[in-house]
Residue frames as qw, qx, qy, qz and C-alpha x, y, z in Angstrom:
[[0.006, -0.886, -0.412, -0.211, 114.14, 111.46, 84.49],
 [0.435, 0.084, -0.167, 0.881, 116.09, 114.72, 84.70],
 [0.124, -0.750, -0.546, 0.351, 114.20, 117.14, 87.03],
 [0.132, -0.574, 0.114, 0.800, 115.96, 120.29, 85.79],
 [0.033, -0.001, 0.710, 0.704, 115.17, 119.37, 82.16],
 [0.079, -0.567, -0.815, -0.095, 111.54, 118.66, 83.01],
 [0.159, -0.722, -0.349, 0.576, 111.21, 122.00, 84.87],
 [0.091, -0.357, 0.376, 0.850, 112.62, 123.83, 81.79],
 [0.023, -0.207, -0.800, -0.563, 109.85, 122.34, 79.69],
 [0.028, -0.602, -0.713, 0.359, 107.08, 123.75, 81.89],
 [0.054, 0.503, 0.313, 0.804, 104.81, 126.55, 80.69],
 [0.174, -0.466, -0.602, 0.625, 103.67, 129.05, 83.21],
 [0.013, -0.550, -0.424, -0.719, 100.93, 131.54, 82.83],
 [0.090, -0.214, -0.546, 0.805, 99.87, 134.27, 85.35],
 [0.196, -0.562, -0.626, -0.504, 96.18, 134.93, 85.68],
 [0.288, -0.447, 0.241, -0.812, 94.14, 137.18, 87.90],
 [0.206, -0.092, -0.924, 0.309, 93.35, 135.27, 91.05],
 [0.466, -0.572, -0.413, -0.534, 89.81, 135.08, 92.48],
 [0.656, -0.473, -0.520, 0.273, 88.91, 135.47, 96.18],
 [0.399, -0.860, -0.154, 0.278, 90.13, 137.72, 98.90],
 [0.617, 0.026, 0.159, 0.770, 92.64, 140.46, 98.29],
 [0.000, 0.725, 0.199, -0.660, 90.67, 143.73, 98.10],
 [0.515, 0.816, 0.031, -0.261, 90.98, 145.95, 95.09],
 [0.118, -0.659, 0.676, 0.310, 94.58, 144.80, 94.46],
 [0.603, 0.079, 0.793, 0.048, 93.14, 141.51, 93.20],
 [0.591, 0.733, 0.317, -0.112, 91.85, 143.30, 90.11],
 [0.219, 0.896, -0.358, -0.144, 95.31, 144.68, 89.18],
 [0.136, -0.602, 0.786, 0.047, 97.73, 141.87, 90.03],
 [0.863, 0.173, -0.373, -0.293, 97.99, 138.55, 88.34],
 [0.294, -0.557, 0.720, -0.293, 99.02, 136.20, 91.21],
 [0.898, 0.047, 0.383, -0.212, 97.38, 132.94, 90.12],
 [0.018, 0.554, -0.746, -0.370, 99.76, 130.64, 88.38],
 [0.913, 0.256, 0.152, -0.281, 98.69, 128.04, 85.76],
 [0.250, -0.510, 0.775, 0.279, 101.20, 125.33, 84.91],
 [0.881, 0.353, 0.056, -0.311, 100.97, 123.22, 81.82],
 [0.274, -0.501, 0.791, 0.219, 103.14, 120.31, 80.78],
 [0.784, 0.391, -0.254, -0.409, 102.85, 118.35, 77.52],
 [0.752, -0.333, 0.569, -0.002, 103.66, 114.77, 78.25],
 [0.850, 0.423, 0.287, 0.133, 103.89, 113.81, 74.55],
 [0.427, 0.847, -0.134, 0.287, 106.23, 116.63, 73.54],
 [0.529, -0.791, 0.306, 0.019, 108.59, 116.14, 76.56],
 [0.615, 0.587, -0.508, 0.138, 112.25, 115.51, 75.70],
 [0.166, -0.581, 0.665, -0.440, 113.23, 114.84, 79.29],
 [0.785, -0.107, 0.490, -0.363, 111.13, 111.59, 79.48],
 [0.071, -0.217, 0.914, 0.335, 112.06, 108.25, 77.94],
 [0.512, -0.091, -0.572, -0.635, 109.42, 106.33, 76.06],
 [0.469, -0.265, -0.825, 0.171, 108.91, 103.96, 79.00],
 [0.119, -0.287, -0.515, 0.799, 108.48, 106.79, 81.40],
 [0.309, 0.052, -0.235, -0.920, 106.08, 108.58, 79.01],
 [0.559, -0.195, -0.728, -0.346, 103.87, 105.36, 78.75],
 [0.379, -0.291, -0.742, 0.470, 103.95, 104.96, 82.61],
 [0.046, 0.188, 0.220, -0.956, 102.80, 108.61, 82.99],
 [0.427, -0.038, -0.416, -0.802, 100.08, 108.35, 80.42],
 [0.565, -0.265, -0.770, -0.132, 98.68, 105.24, 82.25],
 [0.414, -0.333, -0.660, 0.531, 99.16, 106.25, 85.88],
 [0.013, -0.435, -0.303, 0.848, 98.02, 109.90, 85.70],
 [0.078, 0.300, 0.688, 0.656, 95.61, 109.66, 82.78],
 [0.140, -0.778, -0.612, 0.015, 92.72, 111.01, 84.92],
 [0.251, -0.731, -0.089, 0.628, 94.68, 114.29, 85.39],
 [0.290, -0.192, 0.494, 0.797, 95.54, 114.78, 81.74],
 [0.490, 0.504, 0.029, -0.710, 93.53, 116.55, 79.04],
 [0.872, 0.394, 0.274, -0.094, 92.52, 114.81, 75.82],
 [0.549, 0.771, -0.283, 0.157, 95.79, 116.17, 74.23],
 [0.855, -0.195, -0.289, 0.384, 97.80, 114.60, 77.17],
 [0.181, 0.546, -0.249, 0.779, 98.63, 117.96, 78.79],
 [0.493, -0.463, -0.621, 0.395, 98.83, 118.19, 82.55],
 [0.004, -0.652, -0.051, -0.757, 97.39, 121.49, 83.90],
 [0.507, -0.447, -0.576, 0.460, 97.78, 122.63, 87.50],
 [0.049, -0.792, -0.131, -0.594, 96.60, 125.78, 89.09],
 [0.516, -0.355, -0.509, 0.590, 97.72, 127.57, 92.32],
 [0.050, -0.684, -0.077, -0.724, 96.22, 130.72, 93.87],
 [0.656, -0.510, -0.503, 0.239, 96.83, 129.94, 97.50],
 [0.457, -0.454, -0.136, 0.752, 99.18, 132.91, 98.12],
 [0.247, 0.921, 0.205, -0.221, 98.99, 136.53, 97.09],
 [0.142, -0.712, 0.530, 0.437, 102.51, 136.33, 95.75],
 [0.792, 0.505, -0.197, -0.282, 103.05, 135.03, 92.22],
 [0.321, 0.562, -0.751, 0.130, 106.43, 133.68, 93.01],
 [0.398, -0.185, 0.786, -0.436, 105.19, 131.64, 96.06],
 [0.796, 0.289, 0.266, -0.460, 102.39, 130.30, 93.93],
 [0.658, 0.576, -0.465, -0.137, 104.84, 129.27, 91.23],
 [0.038, 0.429, -0.862, 0.266, 107.03, 127.43, 93.81],
 [0.597, -0.015, 0.640, -0.485, 103.93, 125.67, 95.24],
 [0.821, 0.424, 0.055, -0.380, 102.65, 124.57, 91.89],
 [0.461, 0.590, -0.663, -0.006, 106.12, 123.23, 90.83],
 [0.215, -0.298, 0.857, -0.363, 106.38, 121.20, 94.05],
 [0.730, 0.215, 0.426, -0.490, 102.86, 119.74, 93.33],
 [0.711, 0.577, -0.286, -0.282, 103.88, 119.00, 89.77],
 [0.201, 0.544, -0.805, 0.129, 107.02, 117.12, 90.92],
 [0.455, -0.107, 0.758, -0.455, 105.04, 115.07, 93.42],
 [0.799, 0.364, 0.208, -0.431, 102.53, 114.06, 90.77],
 [0.592, 0.613, -0.507, -0.128, 105.29, 113.08, 88.38],
 [0.004, 0.416, -0.876, 0.242, 107.16, 111.02, 90.95],
 [0.600, 0.073, 0.658, -0.449, 103.94, 109.20, 91.95],
 [0.760, 0.509, -0.043, -0.401, 103.16, 108.63, 88.26],
 [0.508, 0.585, -0.632, -0.024, 106.57, 107.11, 87.58],
 [0.421, -0.390, 0.744, -0.342, 106.43, 104.85, 90.68],
 [0.699, 0.116, -0.633, -0.313, 106.44, 101.12, 89.84],
 [0.714, -0.484, 0.344, -0.371, 105.29, 98.89, 92.69],
 [0.120, -0.400, 0.908, 0.032, 107.24, 95.74, 93.48],
 [0.716, 0.011, -0.542, -0.440, 105.82, 92.56, 92.07],
 [0.688, -0.410, 0.430, -0.417, 104.54, 90.35, 94.80],
 [0.378, 0.287, -0.876, -0.089, 106.20, 86.94, 95.02],
 [0.862, -0.318, -0.143, -0.368, 103.95, 84.04, 96.27],
 [0.108, -0.550, 0.789, -0.251, 105.67, 82.20, 99.03],
 [0.661, -0.041, -0.724, -0.194, 105.42, 78.50, 99.44],
 [0.672, -0.567, 0.154, -0.451, 103.81, 77.24, 102.59],
 [0.036, 0.484, -0.856, 0.179, 106.25, 75.12, 104.58],
 [0.621, -0.153, -0.741, -0.205, 105.23, 71.39, 105.11],
 [0.296, -0.123, -0.742, 0.589, 105.65, 71.73, 108.83],
 [0.277, 0.095, 0.196, -0.936, 103.05, 74.55, 108.91],
 [0.634, -0.007, -0.482, -0.605, 100.59, 72.37, 106.89],
 [0.558, -0.104, -0.814, 0.128, 101.15, 69.40, 109.24],
 [0.072, -0.101, -0.569, 0.813, 100.64, 71.58, 112.29],
 [0.440, 0.021, -0.052, -0.896, 97.40, 72.95, 110.93],
 [0.701, -0.070, -0.619, -0.346, 96.01, 69.41, 110.20],
 [0.431, -0.083, -0.792, 0.424, 97.12, 68.22, 113.64],
 [0.115, 0.081, 0.416, -0.898, 95.33, 71.13, 115.30],
 [0.591, -0.031, -0.292, -0.751, 92.19, 70.45, 113.25],
 [0.642, -0.084, -0.762, -0.028, 92.24, 66.79, 114.40],
 [0.259, -0.087, -0.669, 0.692, 92.78, 67.82, 117.97],
 [0.341, 0.045, 0.177, -0.922, 89.83, 70.29, 117.90],
 [0.653, -0.021, -0.533, -0.537, 87.71, 67.69, 116.18],
 [0.528, -0.061, -0.804, 0.266, 88.52, 65.21, 118.96],
 [0.016, -0.077, -0.526, 0.847, 87.68, 67.68, 121.64],
 [0.498, 0.030, -0.113, -0.859, 84.27, 68.40, 120.01],
 [0.675, -0.065, -0.684, -0.270, 83.54, 64.60, 119.62],
 [0.357, -0.066, -0.793, 0.490, 84.30, 64.10, 123.33],
 [0.231, 0.014, 0.286, -0.930, 81.65, 66.73, 124.20],
 [0.618, -0.068, -0.474, -0.623, 78.86, 64.71, 122.57],
 [0.743, -0.255, 0.443, -0.432, 76.70, 62.28, 124.62],
 [0.188, -0.272, 0.925, 0.187, 77.80, 58.74, 124.20],
 [0.638, 0.134, -0.421, -0.631, 75.81, 56.71, 121.67],
 [0.386, -0.155, 0.858, -0.302, 74.21, 53.71, 123.54],
 [0.699, 0.213, -0.352, -0.585, 72.83, 51.12, 121.20]]
């Protein structure tokens, strides 16, 4: 995955932001909408594309486009930086492959110790009972 190549494939759109900001909010487009088409990306290999489509499927549209919004700041540049950082985190998490767990064999000494302890506890409990007089 080439980060610079992926960033060059991003589409940005500036939209009027909602919320506080006074009358300036009606004039300035400070909200940034990022869109990334996973299927059309040249920066991703086929394996990476499949991994993303499965791992971040809940975030994608039906056309496999990832859309992120940011209107935290009143500056369009800061919002753009924030949304790009969010995008890169999502992509890195989507491409993460967890290690396969290897089952370990239980050593014979551990099995013997467990059985010995069970017998010992059993004998202790047997000694607590009243003697059987017949």
